[in-house]
Structure formats: structure tokens, C-alpha cells
C-alpha positions in Angstrom: -204.4 15.7 44.0 -204.5 18.7 41.6 -206.6 18.8 38.9 -204.9 18.0 35.2 -203.8 21.4 33.0 -206.0 21.9 30.0 -204.6 22.4 26.8 -205.7 25.2 24.8 -207.7 24.7 21.9 -207.9 27.2 19.1 -210.9 27.7 17.4 -213.3 25.0 16.7 -210.7 22.3 16.3 -211.6 18.8 17.7 -208.0 17.6 17.5 -207.7 13.8 18.6 -211.0 13.3 20.3 -213.9 14.6 19.5 -215.1 17.7 21.0 -217.6 16.8 23.7 -215.5 14.6 25.2 -212.8 17.2 25.2 -215.5 19.4 26.9 -216.4 16.4 29.4 -212.8 16.5 30.2 -212.5 19.7 30.9 -215.6 19.3 33.6 -214.2 17.0 35.2 -210.7 19.1 36.0 -213.1 22.1 36.7 -214.8 20.3 39.4 -211.5 18.7 40.8 -210.5 22.4 40.8 -213.4 23.7 42.9 -213.0 20.4 45.4 -209.1 20.2 45.8 -208.3 24.7 45.4 -211.5 26.1 46.0 -212.2 24.1 49.0 -215.8 24.1 48.2 -218.6 21.6 50.2 -219.4 18.7 48.6 -222.7 19.5 47.9 -222.0 22.4 46.3 -219.4 20.9 43.7 -222.3 18.6 42.6 -224.6 21.2 42.4 -222.3 22.8 40.1 -221.4 19.6 38.0 -225.1 19.3 37.6 -225.7 22.6 36.4 -222.9 22.2 33.8 -224.1 18.7 32.3 -227.3 20.6 31.6 -225.5 22.8 29.8 -223.5 20.6 27.9 -226.5 18.9 27.0 -228.0 22.2 25.9 -224.9 22.9 23.9 -225.8 20.2 21.4 -223.9 20.6 18.1 -222.2 24.1 19.4 -218.6 24.0 20.7 -217.9 26.4 24.4 -214.6 27.3 22.0 -217.0 29.2 19.5 -219.6 30.1 21.2 -220.9 34.0 21.1 -222.9 36.3 23.5 -225.9 35.6 21.4 -225.3 32.1 22.2 -225.2 32.4 25.7 -228.1 35.1 25.8 -230.3 31.7 24.0 -228.7 30.1 26.7 -230.6 31.9 29.5 -233.3 32.5 28.0 -233.7 28.8 27.2 -233.1 28.1 31.0 -236.3 30.3 32.0 -238.4 28.0 29.7 -237.4 24.8 31.6 -239.4 26.5 34.8 -236.6 26.2 37.0 -237.1 28.2 40.2 -235.4 31.4 40.2 -232.7 30.9 42.8 -231.7 27.4 40.5 -231.7 29.5 37.4 -229.8 32.1 38.8 -227.1 29.4 40.3 -227.0 27.9 36.9 -225.4 31.2 35.6 -223.1 31.5 38.4 -221.7 27.9 37.6 -221.2 28.7 33.9 -219.3 31.9 35.2 -217.2 29.8 37.0 -216.7 27.3 34.6 -215.6 29.6 32.0 -213.5 31.9 34.4 -211.5 28.9 34.8 -211.3 27.4 31.4 -210.0 31.7 30.5 -207.3 30.7 33.9 -206.2 27.4 31.9 -206.3 29.1 28.7 -209.0 27.5 27.1 -210.5 30.6 26.2 -209.4 34.2 26.2 -212.5 35.5 27.1 -215.5 35.2 29.6 -218.5 36.2 27.7 -221.0 34.4 30.5 -219.6 37.6 33.1 -221.8 40.2 30.4 -225.2 38.0 30.9 -225.5 40.0 34.5 -228.0 37.9 36.6 -231.5 39.4 36.2 -233.1 40.9 39.0 -236.0 38.9 38.0 -234.3 35.9 39.4 -233.9 37.2 42.7 -236.6 36.2 45.3 -237.5 36.9 48.9 -237.2 33.8 50.8 -240.5 32.2 52.0 -240.6 32.4 55.9 -243.1 30.8 58.5 -244.8 32.5 61.2 -244.7 32.1 64.7 -247.5 30.2 65.2 -246.9 27.8 62.2 -243.4 27.4 63.6 -244.7 26.4 67.3 -247.0 23.8 65.6 -244.2 22.1 63.6 -242.0 22.0 66.3 -244.6 19.8 68.3 -245.5 18.2 65.4 -244.2 15.2 66.1 -245.6 12.7 68.8 -245.3 9.7 70.6 -247.3 8.1 67.9 -244.0 8.4 65.6 -241.2 5.7 65.6 -238.1 8.4 66.5 -240.6 11.5 67.7 -238.0 12.3 70.3 -235.4 12.7 66.9 -237.5 14.2 65.2 -238.5 17.1 67.9 -234.3 17.4 68.4 -234.1 17.8 64.9 -236.7 20.5 63.4 -235.7 22.2 67.0 -232.0 22.7 65.8 -233.0 23.4 62.4 -235.5 26.5 63.8 -232.8 27.4 66.6 -229.5 27.3 64.9 -230.5 28.2 61.3 -228.2 25.3 60.0 -228.6 24.1 56.3 -229.7 20.2 56.6 -226.4 18.9 55.2 -224.8 20.7 58.1 -227.5 19.0 60.7 -226.6 16.1 59.2 -223.3 16.0 60.2 -223.2 17.2 63.3 -221.8 15.0 66.1 -222.6 14.5 69.6 -219.4 16.2 70.4 -220.5 19.4 68.8 -223.3 19.7 70.9 -222.8 21.6 74.0 -225.7 21.6 76.0 -224.8 22.8 79.6 -223.0 25.8 77.8 -226.1 26.2 75.5 -224.3 26.0 71.9 -223.5 23.9 69.2 -220.4 23.8 66.5 -221.5 23.7 62.9 -219.6 23.1 59.9 -220.4 24.9 56.9 -219.6 25.8 53.5 -215.6 24.9 52.7 -215.6 23.2 56.0 -215.8 26.4 57.5 -216.6 26.1 61.4 -218.7 28.4 63.4 -220.7 28.4 66.7 -224.4 29.0 66.9 -226.2 29.7 70.3 -229.1 27.4 71.7 -232.2 28.3 72.8 -233.7 26.3 76.2 -236.5 24.3 74.2 -234.0 23.6 71.8 -231.5 22.1 74.7 -234.5 20.4 76.1 -235.5 18.5 72.8 -231.7 17.2 72.3 -231.4 16.2 75.9 -234.4 14.1 76.1 -233.6 12.5 72.4 -229.7 11.7 73.8 -231.5 10.5 77.1 -233.9 8.5 76.2 -233.9 7.8 72.5 -230.3 7.7 71.4 -228.8 4.9 73.0 -231.2 2.5 71.7 -230.6 3.5 67.8 -227.0 3.7 68.4 -227.1 -0.2 69.7 -227.9 -1.3 66.1 -224.7 0.3 64.3 -220.9 0.1 65.1 -220.8 3.2 62.7 -223.2 5.2 65.1 -220.5 6.3 67.5 -220.1 10.1 66.9 -223.4 11.1 65.1 -225.7 13.3 66.7 -228.8 11.9 64.6 -229.8 8.5 63.6 -231.8 6.8 61.5 -233.9 3.7 62.6 -231.1 1.4 62.1 -228.6 3.6 63.8 -227.0 4.8 61.2 -226.1 8.7 60.3 -229.3 10.3 59.4 -228.8 11.7 55.7 -229.7 15.4 54.4 -232.2 13.5 52.0 -234.1 12.3 55.0 -233.6 15.4 56.8 -236.1 16.6 54.0 -238.1 13.9 53.6 -238.9 14.5 57.5 -239.6 18.0 57.4 -241.8 17.8 54.4 -243.9 15.4 56.3 -244.5 17.3 59.3 -245.1 20.1 57.0 -248.0 18.4 55.5 -249.4 17.0 58.8 -250.0 20.5 60.0 -250.9 21.8 57.1 -247.8 24.1 56.1 -246.8 25.4 52.6 -245.7 22.7 50.3 -243.2 24.9 48.7 -241.7 24.9 52.6 -238.4 22.7 53.2 -235.5 22.4 55.8 -234.1 25.6 54.3 -237.4 27.5 55.1 -236.6 27.5 58.5 -233.2 28.5 58.0 -234.9 31.4 56.0 -237.5 32.0 59.1 -234.8 31.3 62.2 -233.0 35.0 60.2 -235.9 36.8 59.5 -237.0 36.4 63.2 -233.7 37.4 64.5 -233.8 40.6 62.3 -237.5 41.1 63.0 -236.4 41.0 66.9 -233.7 43.8 66.4 -230.6 41.2 66.0 -227.7 43.1 64.4 -227.2 42.1 60.8 -223.5 41.2 61.1 -224.4 39.0 64.0 -227.1 37.3 61.8 -224.6 36.7 59.1 -222.1 35.1 61.4 -224.9 32.7 62.3 -225.9 31.9 59.4 -222.1 31.7 58.1 -222.6 33.5 55.1 -219.3 34.6 53.7 -220.8 37.5 51.6 -223.0 40.1 54.1 -224.9 41.0 50.8 -226.5 37.3 51.0 -227.6 38.0 54.5 -229.3 41.5 53.7 -231.7 39.1 51.4 -233.3 39.2 55.1 -234.3 42.1 55.5 -236.0 42.4 52.3 -238.8 39.7 54.1 -239.4 42.4 57.0 -239.9 45.2 54.6 -242.4 42.9 52.6 -243.8 41.8 56.2 -244.3 45.9 56.7 -245.8 46.7 53.5 -248.2 44.2 54.1 -249.2 45.4 57.3 -249.4 49.3 56.1 -251.8 47.6 52.7 -254.0 46.0 55.3 -254.6 48.6 58.1 -253.6 52.1 57.3 -257.0 53.8 55.6 -255.0 55.4 52.7 -252.6 52.6 51.6 
């Protein structure tokens, strides 16, 4: 169902409803617009909603229709004071730009002042990447002493072999994995499906899990018929649990505390580029709509080469 059309408001008039309530209605309508018309992934829409709830909380007595550029600059400064991760702070501005653009399209605002803020280079950061030796240790971290160790090995191998997001792995079904042909299907943002190759070790781990562990887990729940990775109770392995498992095994091998499933996605892309893969091919495997997003990983390799140069060159 398409979102309800908004009525433009002039100046700072409150009208029949309190201004704050009206802004909440705008937010609800905007999120509906993202889902129904922009076809954004649910996790993205929820992230934007959280960002904008934070923004509305910051507003206080201010009103959206009366904001000036100086107010929005103050908000950007306030975000930095919250000590958010650079990527998170940058996403807050993206959320706000889209929200204001929507209000402009609906006639609530005459101009989108957020467009004038820009995105400070300070908020752009090179992704964290694990080195090859640490990846090898991580993939072997689940052992027979762990309850679902075959599942966990399959999970880690899939994350590193495909570069898929945790949410994409969580939503993967048995029918999406084609072990004989050596590929799997991932459903990314905007419900876009892409084909990703699987390496030998990933195929072996997934096959071992499917043959020796998944049947036992699937027997515990009627809803387990199609999902690839299951919990101990036979339910779909959710994205949040995937994060917990990756963190658990990283801690076991003494990996960085800042690493996460997304770190394996960064590592997948960086190792491909380091090995000579074409940037366009990496973009396709990651499911990036814009190649500029994929180009961020070229900075990882440049940073690595600079570090080697500083360490070994006599005049570095």
C-alpha cells in the first residue's frame, strides 16, 4: 500500500495536531515510501528509521519546517560529539538527506538544506581487513567440542568465500546453494539476486553440515524445511546470532575486538583485489549498485603497500 500523501505546512504553524506528532507522521510515511516505492531492504529501512528517530529527539523545540542551515550544521557537530563510528555518523546524514528530499517532493519543504552539508572526508574510513593467517585460524576455530560446529564452520566459510552480508547468509535457503556447480544465490538489498562462486573448502564445509548435522536440527522444527543454516532448535539462524557467533570465534583466536561478519565481507573483497581480480567483477560479487563503493577496497591495498614500504624501504 503506497504511503499517504503529506499536506504541506507553511512556516512553523502547528495546525490541528502538535508539531512533534506531525513530524512523527512524516517519518512513518517516509519509511513506508522507502519500503513500497524504493524497495529498500528491511534492515536498511529500519536503520534509517533509527537515525531519524535520533534526529527528531535532537530537534527538541525546533521544528523541521523552520530549520536553518546553521541548525543542521549544529546537528552534524552533535553527531560527532556522540562518538558514533564514522560510517554510522555518515549514514545519519544520508538518512536525513533522503528524508528532507522526500519532504521536498511532498511539498512540505521548498528546499533541501541538508544537501548543503556534504559528507566530511573525516567520516570516510578504510574498512578493517583480516590477514590470511588470521582468516585460516578463524575458519578452523569451531571444533567438535562446540554444539553445532559443522554449521559454524559452514557459516564462517560462506561469509569469507562469498562476501555476503550476515543478513544474506541468514536468509539463504538450501535451494540457493548449488554445491555440484560451485555457486550460491544471494538475495541482497532491494531484493536483488546475484550469483556468487563457492570455493572448494566452502563446498566441503557446507556439504559436511548438510549431510551430518542439518537433518538432526531440521527434525526439531516444522519451519526448518527451507532455511540453510539452523539453530539448535531447528529455527532459522538469525542475523543477530550470526554476529554473536563470529564475535565468539574471533575472541577464541585472539582476533580484533572491532571485527564482525562485515569484516569478513571487507576481507573477501580486499583479498580478491590483492590477488588481481577486476574491480567490476568484485562489484558484481558484492552486489554493490555503485562501483564507487567497491573502490573503497582499493584503498585497503594501497594502505597495505604503503605500510610495507615504510617498514622495509631504507628511505621511507
